[in-house]
Each structure stands twice: as C-alpha cells, then as structure tokens.
TIKOLKE-966487 format. One record per residue: z, x, y of N, C-alpha, C in turn; residue number from 1; residue in three letters; chain. Coordinates in Angstrom, 3 decimals. Layout:
<nodes>
NODE        nzz        nxx        nyy       cazz       caxx       cayy        czz        cxx        cyy   resi   resn   chain
NODE          Z          X          Y          Z          X          Y          Z          X          Y    NUM    ALA       A
...
</nodes>
This chain:
<nodes>
NODE        nzz        nxx        nyy       cazz       caxx       cayy        czz        cxx        cyy   resi   resn   chain
NODE      0.000      0.856     -1.176      0.000      0.000      0.000      0.000      0.898      1.234      1    MET       A
NODE     -0.898      0.634      2.125     -1.071      1.415      3.336     -0.162      0.872      4.445      2    ASP       A
NODE      0.645      1.743      5.030      1.560      1.313      6.098      0.796      0.792      7.317      3    ARG       A
NODE     -0.381      1.362      7.583     -1.185      0.876      8.709     -1.657     -0.551      8.466      4    ASP       A
NODE     -1.985     -0.866      7.211     -2.393     -2.233      6.875     -1.245     -3.206      7.099      5    ALA       A
NODE     -0.043     -2.776      6.746      1.140     -3.618      6.980      1.348     -3.800      8.484      6    VAL       A
NODE      1.194     -2.724      9.236      1.421     -2.774     10.686      0.483     -3.756     11.378      7    ALA       A
NODE     -0.718     -3.938     10.858     -1.650     -4.880     11.497     -1.165     -6.322     11.395      8    THR       A
NODE     -0.270     -6.606     10.463      0.228     -7.973     10.270      1.518     -8.250     11.044      9    HIS       A
NODE      2.074     -7.266     11.700      3.342     -7.455     12.414      3.255     -8.541     13.495     10    ILE       A
NODE      2.201     -8.590     14.311      2.155     -9.675     15.309      2.198    -11.072     14.683     11    PRO       A
NODE      1.510    -11.256     13.570      1.538    -12.558     12.894      2.916    -12.846     12.317     12    ARG       A
NODE      3.531    -11.822     11.738      4.882    -12.002     11.207      5.850    -12.381     12.320     13    LEU       A
NODE      5.735    -11.732     13.463      6.624    -12.036     14.587      6.407    -13.467     15.081     14    ARG       A
NODE      5.154    -13.871     15.195      4.856    -15.226     15.676      5.426    -16.267     14.716     15    ARG       A
NODE      5.215    -16.067     13.428      5.727    -17.011     12.444      7.254    -17.025     12.452     16    TYR       A
NODE      7.867    -15.857     12.536      9.327    -15.777     12.542      9.898    -16.484     13.764     17    ALA       A
NODE      9.292    -16.289     14.927      9.774    -16.965     16.143      9.669    -18.473     16.013     18    ARG       A
NODE      8.566    -18.937     15.469      8.416    -20.379     15.287      9.386    -20.907     14.236     19    ALA       A
NODE      9.686    -20.097     13.256     10.563    -20.522     12.173     12.016    -20.592     12.601     20    LEU       A
NODE     12.507    -19.569     13.316     13.928    -19.520     13.653     14.230    -19.966     15.071     21    VAL       A
NODE     13.239    -19.964     15.963     13.443    -20.477     17.318     14.155    -19.539     18.280     22    GLY       A
NODE     14.369    -18.304     17.892     15.071    -17.361     18.759     14.406    -15.999     18.616     23    ASP       A
NODE     14.088    -15.372     19.739     13.352    -14.108     19.729     14.111    -13.000     18.994     24    ARG       A
NODE     15.384    -12.864     19.269     16.146    -11.780     18.650     16.326    -11.998     17.147     25    MET       A
NODE     16.629    -13.221     16.754     16.756    -13.516     15.328     15.417    -13.334     14.623     26    LEU       A
NODE     14.341    -13.693     15.311     13.006    -13.527     14.731     12.679    -12.055     14.529     27    ALA       A
NODE     13.001    -11.229     15.517     12.754     -9.794     15.378     13.572     -9.208     14.228     28    ASP       A
NODE     14.802     -9.680     14.072     15.624     -9.235     12.940     14.993     -9.656     11.616     29    ASP       A
NODE     14.457    -10.881     11.574     13.810    -11.378     10.357     12.581    -10.534     10.024     30    LEU       A
NODE     11.794    -10.192     11.032     10.611     -9.349     10.798     11.044     -7.980     10.288     31    VAL       A
NODE     12.058     -7.403     10.902     12.529     -6.090     10.462     13.019     -6.143      9.014     32    GLN       A
NODE     13.792     -7.164      8.682     14.277     -7.304      7.311     13.111     -7.469      6.338     33    ASP       A
NODE     12.095     -8.217      6.762     10.907     -8.427      5.927     10.177     -7.118      5.685     34    THR       A
NODE      9.981     -6.348      6.750      9.266     -5.077      6.621     10.057     -4.080      5.775     35    LEU       A
NODE     11.363     -4.067      5.938     12.197     -3.178      5.118     12.054     -3.527      3.641     36    GLU       A
NODE     12.096     -4.814      3.344     11.977     -5.233      1.946     10.577     -4.934      1.417     37    ARG       A
NODE      9.547     -5.154      2.245      8.178     -4.880      1.804      7.990     -3.403      1.490     38    ALA       A
NODE      8.521     -2.552      2.338      8.390     -1.117      2.081      9.198     -0.678      0.861     39    LEU       A
NODE     10.368     -1.277      0.689     11.192     -0.932     -0.476     10.570     -1.439     -1.778     40    ALA       A
NODE      9.839     -2.547     -1.704      9.248     -3.163     -2.899      7.734     -2.984     -2.952     41    LYS       A
NODE      7.213     -1.988     -2.250      5.762     -1.804     -2.159      5.102     -1.672     -3.532     42    HIS       A
NODE      5.833     -1.208     -4.517      5.278     -1.049     -5.861      4.967     -2.394     -6.524     43    HIS       A
NODE      5.530     -3.489     -5.993      5.281     -4.818     -6.561      4.002     -5.465     -6.032     44    LEU       A
NODE      3.460     -4.915     -4.942      2.227     -5.476     -4.381      1.045     -5.075     -5.255     45    TRP       A
NODE      0.199     -6.060     -5.552     -0.982     -5.813     -6.371     -2.166     -5.480     -5.474     46    ARG       A
NODE     -2.700     -4.279     -5.559     -3.880     -3.938     -4.759     -5.006     -4.936     -5.017     47    PRO       A
NODE     -5.668     -5.321     -3.951     -6.735     -6.307     -4.052     -6.267     -7.718     -3.740     48    GLY       A
NODE     -4.948     -7.950     -3.777     -4.435     -9.273     -3.413     -4.235     -9.330     -1.900     49    SER       A
NODE     -3.976    -10.519     -1.397     -3.854    -10.725      0.049     -2.504    -10.195      0.535     50    ASP       A
NODE     -2.554     -9.108      1.278     -1.336     -8.483      1.788     -0.585     -9.416      2.731     51    LEU       A
NODE     -1.319    -10.149      3.565     -0.685    -11.061      4.520      0.122    -12.126      3.793     52    ARG       A
NODE     -0.445    -12.728      2.753      0.275    -13.749      1.988      1.507    -13.149      1.313     53    ALA       A
NODE      1.397    -11.923      0.819      2.527    -11.253      0.186      3.652    -11.033      1.196     54    TRP       A
NODE      3.289    -10.585      2.404      4.298    -10.367      3.443      4.963    -11.683      3.851     55    LEU       A
NODE      4.177    -12.763      3.962      4.766    -14.054      4.305      5.678    -14.563      3.198     56    PHE       A
NODE      5.347    -14.273      1.949      6.235    -14.719      0.870      7.552    -13.945      0.914     57    SER       A
NODE      7.482    -12.670      1.262      8.715    -11.892      1.426      9.525    -12.455      2.582     58    ILE       A
NODE      8.861    -12.757      3.706      9.574    -13.304      4.863     10.239    -14.625      4.508     59    MET       A
NODE      9.526    -15.447      3.772     10.099    -16.738      3.383     11.356    -16.527      2.533     60    HIS       A
NODE     11.293    -15.607      1.595     12.464    -15.335      0.745     13.635    -14.799      1.566     61    SER       A
NODE     13.340    -13.887      2.477     14.399    -13.329      3.334     15.005    -14.434      4.183     62    VAL       A
NODE     14.164    -15.284      4.757     14.641    -16.379      5.603     15.536    -17.336      4.809     63    TYR       A
NODE     15.095    -17.732      3.629     15.888    -18.642      2.799     17.236    -18.013      2.467     64    VAL       A
NODE     17.222    -16.730      2.136     18.491    -16.047      1.838     19.404    -16.021      3.061     65    ASN       A
NODE     18.841    -15.807      4.236     19.651    -15.780      5.453     20.213    -17.162      5.773     66    GLN       A
NODE     19.421    -18.200      5.581     19.900    -19.557      5.840     21.024    -19.913      4.874     67    VAL       A
NODE     20.881    -19.501      3.644     21.951    -19.765      2.670     23.229    -19.018      3.021     68    ARG       A
NODE     23.074    -17.831      3.607     24.236    -17.014      3.942     24.969    -17.517      5.182     69    ALA       A
NODE     24.229    -18.123      6.092     24.858    -18.637      7.318     24.097    -19.860      7.793     70    ARG       A
NODE     24.778    -20.660      8.568     24.119    -21.843      9.124     23.212    -21.407     10.262     71    ARG       A
NODE     22.024    -22.035     10.402     21.140    -21.656     11.501     21.762    -21.993     12.854     72    PRO       A
NODE     21.457    -21.179     13.823     21.998    -21.352     15.167     20.977    -22.083     16.028     73    ILE       A
NODE     21.386    -23.181     16.654     20.493    -23.908     17.560     20.502    -23.212     18.910     74    ALA       A
NODE     19.315    -22.960     19.439     19.189    -22.290     20.728     18.949    -23.366     21.788     75    VAL       A
NODE     19.876    -23.531     22.739     19.712    -24.573     23.744     18.589    -24.228     24.709     76    PRO       A
NODE     17.936    -25.272     25.221     16.879    -25.100     26.210     17.508    -24.793     27.554     77    PHE       A
NODE     16.989    -23.775     28.213     17.461    -23.398     29.532     16.564    -24.065     30.561     78    ASP       A
NODE     16.960    -25.204     31.066     16.153    -25.963     32.017     16.136    -25.371     33.401     79    GLY       A
NODE     16.891    -24.312     33.641     16.966    -23.732     34.970     15.806    -22.798     35.277     80    SER       A
NODE     15.002    -22.453     34.257     13.879    -21.559     34.505     12.823    -22.260     35.339     81    ARG       A
NODE     12.194    -21.498     36.207     11.140    -22.022     37.062      9.912    -22.305     36.220     82    ASP       A
NODE      9.347    -23.490     36.359      8.183    -23.873     35.575      6.876    -23.517     36.271     83    CYS       A
NODE      6.920    -22.989     37.486      5.696    -22.571     38.162      4.850    -23.761     38.575     84    GLY       A
NODE      3.545    -23.646     38.389      2.632    -24.709     38.798      2.840    -25.948     37.939     85    SER       A
NODE      2.304    -27.074     38.404      2.450    -28.333     37.680      1.806    -28.257     36.307     86    THR       A
NODE      0.602    -27.693     36.232     -0.078    -27.583     34.940      0.688    -26.655     34.007     87    ALA       A
NODE      1.162    -25.552     34.549      1.933    -24.602     33.736      3.242    -25.234     33.292     88    GLU       A
NODE      3.872    -25.970     34.188      5.124    -26.644     33.849      4.927    -27.692     32.774     89    GLY       A
NODE      3.834    -28.441     32.883      3.544    -29.457     31.869      3.301    -28.808     30.514     90    ALA       A
NODE      2.602    -27.691     30.518      2.338    -26.979     29.259      3.642    -26.474     28.645     91    LYS       A
NODE      4.535    -25.945     29.495      5.829    -25.473     28.987      6.654    -26.622     28.426     92    ARG       A
NODE      6.603    -27.767     29.088      7.342    -28.923     28.579      6.769    -29.387     27.245     93    LEU       A
NODE      5.441    -29.364     27.119      4.818    -29.736     25.855      5.239    -28.767     24.752     94    GLU       A
NODE      5.276    -27.478     25.077      5.694    -26.486     24.085      7.159    -26.682     23.713     95    MET       A
NODE      7.980    -26.995     24.696      9.393    -27.237     24.411      9.544    -28.451     23.500     96    ARG       A
NODE      8.771    -29.519     23.782      8.823    -30.705     22.941      8.356    -30.394     21.519     97    ASP       A
NODE      7.294    -29.586     21.406      6.800    -29.211     20.084      7.829    -28.376     19.333     98    LEU       A
NODE      8.451    -27.423     20.017      9.490    -26.609     19.377     10.653    -27.475     18.920     99    GLU       A
NODE     11.037    -28.433     19.756     12.147    -29.321     19.384     11.764    -30.192     18.188    100    ALA       A
NODE     10.532    -30.673     18.182     10.075    -31.499     17.061     10.008    -30.670     15.782    101    ALA       A
NODE      9.489    -29.449     15.876      9.449    -28.576     14.704     10.846    -28.307     14.166    102    LEU       A
NODE     11.804    -28.128     15.065     13.178    -27.857     14.645     13.783    -29.044     13.893    103    ALA       A
NODE     13.269    -30.255     14.138     13.795    -31.439     13.470     13.189    -31.667     12.088    104    GLN       A
NODE     12.100    -30.955     11.790     11.496    -31.101     10.467     12.382    -30.460      9.414    105    LEU       A
NODE     12.363    -30.985      8.202     13.054    -30.287      7.119     12.439    -28.888      6.960    106    PRO       A
NODE     13.235    -27.936      6.550     12.789    -26.541      6.464     11.534    -26.388      5.609    107    ALA       A
NODE     11.428    -27.136      4.511     10.265    -27.030      3.631      8.992    -27.467      4.349    108    GLU       A
NODE      9.070    -28.559      5.102      7.901    -29.048      5.840      7.572    -28.110      6.997    109    GLN       A
NODE      8.584    -27.638      7.701      8.359    -26.745      8.847      7.651    -25.472      8.401    110    ARG       A
NODE      8.076    -24.909      7.285      7.454    -23.672      6.789      5.974    -23.888      6.486    111    ALA       A
NODE      5.635    -24.992      5.836      4.238    -25.256      5.497      3.425    -25.527      6.755    112    VAL       A
NODE      3.946    -26.330      7.673      3.225    -26.622      8.915      2.943    -25.333      9.680    113    VAL       A
NODE      3.908    -24.441      9.741      3.713    -23.184     10.473      2.741    -22.252      9.767    114    LEU       A
NODE      2.847    -22.144      8.446      1.942    -21.244      7.728      0.496    -21.723      7.785    115    LEU       A
NODE      0.284    -23.017      7.609     -1.082    -23.540      7.597     -1.592    -23.779      9.022    116    VAL       A
NODE     -0.758    -24.385      9.860     -1.201    -24.730     11.211     -1.202    -23.577     12.188    117    GLY       A
NODE     -0.169    -22.772     12.180     -0.049    -21.674     13.143     -0.700    -20.397     12.626    118    LEU       A
NODE     -0.421    -20.052     11.381     -0.921    -18.795     10.833     -2.259    -18.933     10.120    119    GLU       A
NODE     -2.766    -20.138      9.980     -4.079    -20.415      9.381     -4.203    -19.867      7.958    120    ALA       A
NODE     -3.115    -19.909      7.199     -3.191    -19.537      5.794     -3.879    -20.663      5.036    121    LEU       A
NODE     -4.593    -20.331      3.993     -5.170    -21.357      3.140     -4.036    -22.038      2.376    122    THR       A
NODE     -4.334    -23.190      1.812     -3.315    -23.878      1.027     -2.852    -22.985     -0.128    123    TYR       A
NODE     -3.802    -22.288     -0.748     -3.460    -21.418     -1.875     -2.550    -20.268     -1.427    124    ALA       A
NODE     -2.869    -19.661     -0.289     -2.033    -18.562      0.202     -0.653    -19.065      0.621    125    ASP       A
NODE     -0.597    -20.233      1.251      0.696    -20.805      1.632      1.517    -21.128      0.382    126    ALA       A
NODE      0.850    -21.663     -0.640      1.541    -21.974     -1.893      2.096    -20.703     -2.520    127    ALA       A
NODE      1.304    -19.638     -2.489      1.762    -18.359     -3.035      2.936    -17.815     -2.224    128    HIS       A
NODE      2.831    -17.894     -0.896      3.894    -17.371     -0.031      5.206    -18.119     -0.239    129    ALA       A
NODE      5.111    -19.414     -0.477      6.314    -20.231     -0.621      6.758    -20.384     -2.077    130    LEU       A
NODE      5.904    -19.975     -3.000      6.255    -20.079     -4.421      6.261    -21.506     -4.930    131    GLY       A
NODE      5.322    -22.328     -4.415      5.217    -23.724     -4.840      3.768    -24.027     -5.205    132    VAL       A
NODE      3.507    -25.119     -5.941      2.127    -25.490     -6.255      1.357    -25.934     -4.997    133    PRO       A
NODE      0.034    -25.849     -5.069     -0.809    -26.243     -3.936     -0.579    -27.711     -3.580    134    ILE       A
NODE     -0.416    -28.557     -4.572     -0.176    -29.979     -4.307      1.089    -30.195     -3.491    135    GLY       A
NODE      2.102    -29.386     -3.730      3.339    -29.472     -2.959      3.092    -29.067     -1.518    136    THR       A
NODE      2.286    -28.029     -1.321      1.923    -27.615      0.042      1.208    -28.759      0.756    137    VAL       A
NODE      0.265    -29.385      0.066     -0.511    -30.464      0.689      0.374    -31.651      1.049    138    MET       A
NODE      1.288    -32.028      0.168      2.137    -33.180      0.464      3.142    -32.861      1.567    139    SER       A
NODE      3.720    -31.645      1.541      4.657    -31.261      2.603      3.950    -31.183      3.947    140    ARG       A
NODE      2.721    -30.671      3.939      1.951    -30.586      5.173      1.646    -31.978      5.717    141    LEU       A
NODE      1.255    -32.866      4.844      0.950    -34.235      5.271      2.187    -34.923      5.853    142    SER       A
NODE      3.304    -34.820      5.142      4.544    -35.440      5.631      5.023    -34.762      6.921    143    ARG       A
NODE      4.897    -33.461      6.991      5.316    -32.728      8.184      4.483    -33.087      9.400    144    GLY       A
NODE      3.169    -33.165      9.222      2.301    -33.543     10.348      2.589    -34.960     10.813    145    ARG       A
NODE      2.792    -35.856      9.870      3.086    -37.244     10.236      4.408    -37.338     10.979    146    GLU       A
NODE      5.409    -36.621     10.523      6.711    -36.629     11.198      6.605    -36.023     12.599    147    ARG       A
NODE      5.807    -34.955     12.739      5.585    -34.377     14.072      4.930    -35.393     15.001    148    LEU       A
NODE      3.926    -36.109     14.484      3.274    -37.145     15.304      4.293    -38.178     15.780    149    ARG       A
NODE      5.162    -38.608     14.871      6.185    -39.591     15.230      7.129    -39.037     16.286    150    GLN       A
NODE      7.584    -37.816     16.075      8.543    -37.214     17.003      7.923    -36.993     18.384    151    LEU       A
NODE      6.683    -36.549     18.412      6.036    -36.254     19.689      5.595    -37.515     20.432    152    LEU       A
NODE      5.346    -38.586     19.697      4.951    -39.836     20.357      6.162    -40.672     20.739    153    SER       A
NODE      7.335    -40.271     20.265      8.542    -41.025     20.574      8.743    -42.217     19.661    154    GLY       A
NODE      7.879    -42.349     18.664      8.003    -43.477     17.734      9.200    -43.257     16.825    155    ALA       A
NODE      9.843    -44.323     16.523     10.973    -44.244     15.591     10.419    -44.326     14.183    156    ARG       A
NODE     11.015    -43.571     13.293     10.543    -43.597     11.917     10.967    -44.905     11.270    157    SER       A
NODE     10.037    -45.475     10.552     10.290    -46.727      9.853     10.819    -46.398      8.469    158    MET       A
NODE     11.845    -47.131      8.025     12.345    -46.883      6.680     11.287    -47.273      5.648    159    PRO       A
NODE     11.259    -46.545      4.545     10.309    -46.857      3.481     10.688    -48.192      2.860    160    SER       A
NODE      9.683    -49.003      2.634      9.900    -50.288      1.992      9.628    -50.147      0.514    161    LEU       A
NODE     10.449    -50.769     -0.292     10.248    -50.716     -1.729      9.697    -52.059     -2.201    162    LYS       A
NODE      8.802    -51.972     -3.168      8.237    -53.176     -3.756      9.224    -53.694     -4.780    163    VAL       A
NODE      9.582    -54.969     -4.608     10.518    -55.589     -5.524      9.769    -56.648     -6.308    164    VAL       A
NODE      9.874    -56.583     -7.601      9.168    -57.572     -8.445     10.134    -58.583     -8.983    165    LYS       A
</nodes>
C-alpha cells in the first residue's frame, strides 16, 4: 500500500468525518485514528481493491467503536456569527438545517446517506465499507432520504399503519 495513495484520500475522509460527527476537532481525531489503523493494518489491504472503500470501512469501524465507548457530543449552533450577505446567510442557514437534520437520522441511515450522497460511493462500495449487504444500503438510503425530506420540509412523521384483518 502506497502512503501517497492513502494521502490522496485524506480530504474525503475529513469531509465524511466532519459530516458524521459534526465537530471539526472530533472529526480530525477520527481521521487520525483511521489513518493510524490503516497504516498499522496495511497488510490486510488487498492490492487491486478500492483503497477509498477500505479506508471508509476502517473509519466506520473506528467511529462505531468510539460511539460505543462514549456518548456523542452535540455541538450547539453559534448564532452569533455574522452571516454576511443575504444569499450567503441563507446558504449557511440551509447548511445548518441540513446538518441538524442529518444529526437526527439514526446512525445507520446517516452513514449510508453520507457515503452515497456526499462521498459518491457506489452502493457496493458503501456496503463493503459498512459491512452490510447492498440491499441494506439501498433500504437505509431510501429511509434516510425520506426522513431528511420530512425534517427539512417541517413535516411531521406519520406513524406506520398496520393492516388488521
């Protein structure tokens, strides 16, 4: 495994980590932990396979282990920051709303939405990174996108109705 090849994926790892944990410093720690584990376990990587998917699967494992070890910390929105122009302010508010909606998704759905939607991984690569079947990725993505639509539109979720015979 070439260290330069790993280094080319660091920006993507950082972006995914920030979206996953919601805090820049925690995200940087997650990326560092991921890279340390990847370098320590480099012998497990199969040449010819997708290095990016392998790194994301390591990050997912590290993240799950960290969540199990401690409760995630909610980062409050600092409304005192200057939003600049109206268009820029509106964009920042939209991003804040999206971040808040993503934070409300179950962790399994959030991970799939971020890997497929933000990182543009294929369903197969996302399934490999998360260690689940492709069908599970597709269903989590569908449920996650629908829940995001509900949260962003302000619609209240309707309880599932059961058919009674």
